[in-house]
matplotlib code that plots the C-alpha trace (Angstrom):
import matplotlib.pyplot as plt

x = [147.1, 144.3, 144.6, 143.5, 141.2, 139.1, 139.5, 138.0, 135.3, 134.1, 134.3, 132.0, 129.2, 129.4, 126.0, 126.4, 127.9, 124.6, 122.6, 124.3, 124.5, 120.7, 120.1, 122.4, 121.0, 117.6, 118.0, 119.8, 117.3, 114.1, 112.1, 112.3, 110.1, 112.9, 114.4, 111.6, 111.9, 115.9, 115.3, 113.1, 114.9, 117.8, 116.5, 114.6, 118.3, 119.7, 117.3, 117.6, 121.3, 121.6, 119.2, 121.2, 119.1, 119.3, 122.8, 123.8, 121.4, 122.9, 126.8, 126.0, 124.7, 127.7, 130.4, 131.6, 130.9, 133.5, 135.5, 136.2, 140.0, 139.8, 138.8, 141.2, 144.4, 147.5, 148.9, 152.4, 152.2, 149.3, 148.9, 147.9, 146.8, 147.7, 145.2, 144.9, 147.7, 148.4, 152.0, 151.9, 151.9, 154.9, 157.2, 158.0, 158.6, 155.5, 152.5, 149.4, 146.3, 143.3, 140.5, 140.7, 143.5, 142.2, 144.3, 147.4, 146.2, 144.5, 147.2, 149.8, 146.9, 147.1, 150.8, 151.2, 148.4, 150.7, 147.7, 150.2, 154.2, 155.1, 153.6, 153.5, 152.5, 151.5, 151.0, 153.2, 152.4, 148.7, 147.5, 150.7, 153.1, 155.8, 155.9, 159.2, 157.6, 155.3, 152.4, 154.0, 156.8, 154.9, 152.9, 156.0, 157.5, 154.2, 154.3, 157.6, 157.1, 153.9, 156.5, 156.4, 160.2, 161.4, 162.7, 159.0, 158.0, 158.0, 157.3, 156.2, 156.2, 155.2, 151.6, 149.0, 145.8, 144.4, 145.3, 148.8, 148.7, 147.7, 150.0, 153.2, 152.3, 152.1, 155.5, 157.3, 155.7, 156.5, 160.1, 160.6, 163.0, 160.8, 160.8, 157.5, 156.1, 153.3, 151.2, 151.9, 148.5, 147.9, 145.6, 144.4, 143.5, 141.8, 138.3, 135.5, 133.7, 136.8, 137.2, 135.4, 137.5, 140.6, 139.9, 139.1, 142.0, 144.3, 142.7, 142.8, 147.0, 146.7, 146.7, 143.8, 144.2, 141.6, 140.3, 139.9, 138.0, 138.6, 137.4, 133.8, 131.5, 128.0, 126.4, 123.7, 120.4, 118.4, 115.1, 114.9, 113.6, 116.9, 118.3, 114.9, 114.0, 117.5, 119.8, 123.2, 126.7, 128.3, 125.6, 127.2, 130.4, 129.2, 127.7, 130.7, 132.5, 129.9, 130.1, 133.9, 134.2, 131.1, 132.8, 136.0, 134.4, 133.0, 135.9, 137.9, 135.7, 135.9, 139.8, 140.1, 141.6, 139.1]
y = [64.5, 66.6, 69.6, 67.1, 65.0, 68.3, 69.6, 66.2, 66.9, 70.2, 69.1, 66.5, 68.4, 71.5, 72.6, 72.4, 68.7, 67.8, 69.2, 67.7, 64.4, 64.3, 65.2, 63.0, 59.8, 61.1, 60.7, 57.4, 56.0, 57.3, 54.6, 53.7, 55.8, 57.3, 58.5, 60.4, 62.2, 62.8, 64.8, 67.7, 67.7, 68.3, 70.9, 72.9, 73.0, 74.4, 76.8, 77.9, 78.0, 80.1, 82.6, 85.8, 87.7, 84.6, 84.2, 87.6, 88.2, 84.8, 86.2, 89.6, 88.7, 86.5, 89.0, 91.7, 95.0, 97.2, 99.3, 103.0, 103.6, 106.8, 105.1, 102.8, 103.6, 102.8, 99.2, 97.9, 94.8, 93.8, 90.4, 89.3, 85.6, 84.6, 82.6, 85.4, 84.5, 81.9, 80.5, 78.6, 80.8, 81.9, 83.9, 84.6, 88.2, 89.4, 88.6, 86.9, 87.8, 85.4, 87.1, 88.6, 90.9, 93.5, 91.6, 93.0, 96.4, 97.4, 95.9, 98.6, 100.9, 100.9, 100.8, 104.0, 105.8, 104.9, 102.4, 99.7, 99.7, 96.5, 93.4, 89.9, 87.9, 84.0, 81.4, 78.8, 76.2, 75.3, 73.6, 72.9, 71.6, 70.7, 74.3, 76.3, 79.8, 80.3, 82.5, 84.8, 85.4, 86.6, 88.8, 90.1, 90.9, 92.8, 95.0, 96.1, 96.8, 99.1, 100.9, 98.9, 98.7, 95.6, 95.8, 96.4, 92.9, 89.6, 86.4, 83.2, 80.3, 77.2, 77.8, 75.6, 76.4, 78.8, 77.1, 77.0, 80.6, 81.5, 79.1, 80.1, 83.9, 83.5, 81.6, 84.7, 87.4, 85.6, 85.1, 88.6, 88.8, 91.0, 93.6, 93.5, 93.9, 92.0, 95.2, 96.1, 96.2, 93.8, 93.9, 90.7, 91.0, 88.4, 88.1, 89.2, 85.6, 84.2, 86.4, 84.7, 81.1, 83.3, 85.3, 82.2, 80.9, 83.3, 83.7, 80.0, 80.6, 83.3, 86.5, 89.0, 91.1, 93.8, 92.9, 94.4, 92.7, 93.0, 91.4, 91.4, 89.1, 90.0, 93.9, 95.2, 93.6, 95.2, 93.3, 93.5, 91.4, 90.1, 88.9, 87.1, 85.2, 85.0, 82.0, 83.4, 81.3, 83.9, 82.8, 79.2, 80.6, 82.7, 79.3, 77.4, 79.9, 79.9, 76.2, 75.8, 78.3, 76.8, 73.0, 74.6, 76.1, 72.9, 70.5, 73.3, 73.3, 69.4, 69.0, 71.8, 74.4, 77.0]
z = [126.5, 128.0, 125.5, 122.5, 124.4, 125.5, 121.7, 120.4, 122.9, 122.2, 118.5, 119.1, 120.7, 118.4, 117.7, 113.7, 114.0, 115.9, 113.3, 110.8, 112.2, 113.0, 109.7, 108.2, 110.5, 109.8, 105.7, 106.2, 108.5, 106.9, 106.8, 110.2, 112.8, 114.9, 111.5, 110.7, 113.9, 113.3, 110.1, 111.0, 114.5, 112.7, 110.3, 113.5, 115.4, 112.3, 111.8, 115.4, 115.7, 112.5, 113.6, 113.8, 116.7, 118.9, 118.6, 118.9, 122.1, 123.9, 122.7, 124.0, 127.3, 127.5, 126.9, 129.4, 128.1, 126.7, 129.1, 128.4, 127.4, 129.7, 132.8, 133.4, 135.7, 135.0, 135.1, 135.5, 133.6, 130.5, 129.9, 126.4, 125.7, 122.1, 119.6, 117.0, 114.6, 111.6, 112.3, 109.4, 106.7, 104.6, 104.4, 107.9, 107.7, 109.0, 111.7, 109.8, 112.1, 112.2, 114.1, 117.3, 116.4, 118.9, 121.6, 120.1, 118.5, 121.6, 123.7, 121.8, 122.2, 125.9, 125.9, 123.9, 126.1, 129.0, 130.6, 130.7, 131.6, 130.5, 128.4, 129.0, 126.0, 126.7, 124.3, 122.9, 119.9, 120.4, 117.7, 115.7, 118.5, 115.7, 114.7, 115.5, 115.8, 118.9, 118.7, 121.7, 119.6, 116.3, 118.5, 119.9, 116.3, 115.4, 118.5, 118.2, 115.0, 116.0, 118.4, 121.7, 123.1, 123.1, 126.4, 127.6, 126.4, 127.9, 126.4, 127.7, 124.8, 126.4, 127.2, 125.0, 127.2, 129.1, 132.8, 131.3, 130.2, 133.9, 135.4, 133.3, 133.9, 137.6, 137.4, 135.6, 137.7, 141.3, 140.0, 140.3, 137.1, 135.4, 138.8, 139.7, 143.5, 145.0, 145.2, 141.4, 139.0, 136.7, 133.3, 131.7, 128.1, 126.0, 123.8, 125.6, 125.2, 127.1, 129.7, 132.4, 132.2, 131.8, 134.8, 136.8, 135.7, 137.0, 140.3, 140.4, 140.4, 142.7, 140.2, 140.3, 137.4, 136.5, 133.1, 129.5, 127.4, 123.2, 120.1, 120.5, 118.7, 120.3, 119.4, 121.1, 119.9, 117.5, 116.0, 112.3, 109.6, 108.2, 111.6, 112.6, 109.2, 107.3, 108.3, 108.8, 108.9, 111.1, 113.7, 113.6, 114.2, 117.2, 118.9, 118.0, 120.0, 123.0, 123.3, 123.1, 125.9, 128.1, 127.4, 128.8, 131.7, 132.6, 131.7, 133.9, 136.7, 136.9, 137.1, 139.3, 136.9, 138.2]

ax = plt.figure().add_subplot(projection="3d")
ax.plot(x, y, z, "-o")
ax.set_aspect("equal")
plt.show()
């Protein structure tokens, strides 16, 4: 229930949804004084949130910076969060990636470079709880195809949010079924915009992994005519991601998950 409530709350306060609501209310009640305020307010906010330079600047400052592969030590386990595949696509003879495939491809790269020895993929049914194939299993199939030994992959298929990613990962690690010692180094791999909340969740359950952010939305900010003047739908996507993450952090803090 918590999963669905948090998703509904996030939807209601998304910047684009707020802008659209203000514009529609302004049009419906345009003869009223407050209706004349809502319409321009919605348009101004829409122009703000669709500004490429502002959205990129905020995202760039929110995301942790990329890490040099050569600077990483060796880790016993890389923990990969799912949320980057479309498990509803047919036929089921391949993995269908959405945005964020870096979570899988960079993990494979780290494995082949010897930076991580084993891989724990955590993530279950997510938005489609009646679907028989978990995201973890879908990513596992891709990694095996890409050359990772099946015996070096552990899948956790029940988690539907970041809290459960951390909780169920800790249960697997502490069970000693995968042969880890308390002193073994762990590496957390997820999208850069999501890393702050993910790391906080793992700290809360007693794990302290190093982090390897991937799937960057923000770029080095550069002033140019296009990014400042021309509205960009991609900027609305960036604000959507940021707002959802900020809401997630606020809710998780409120209920004691971080």
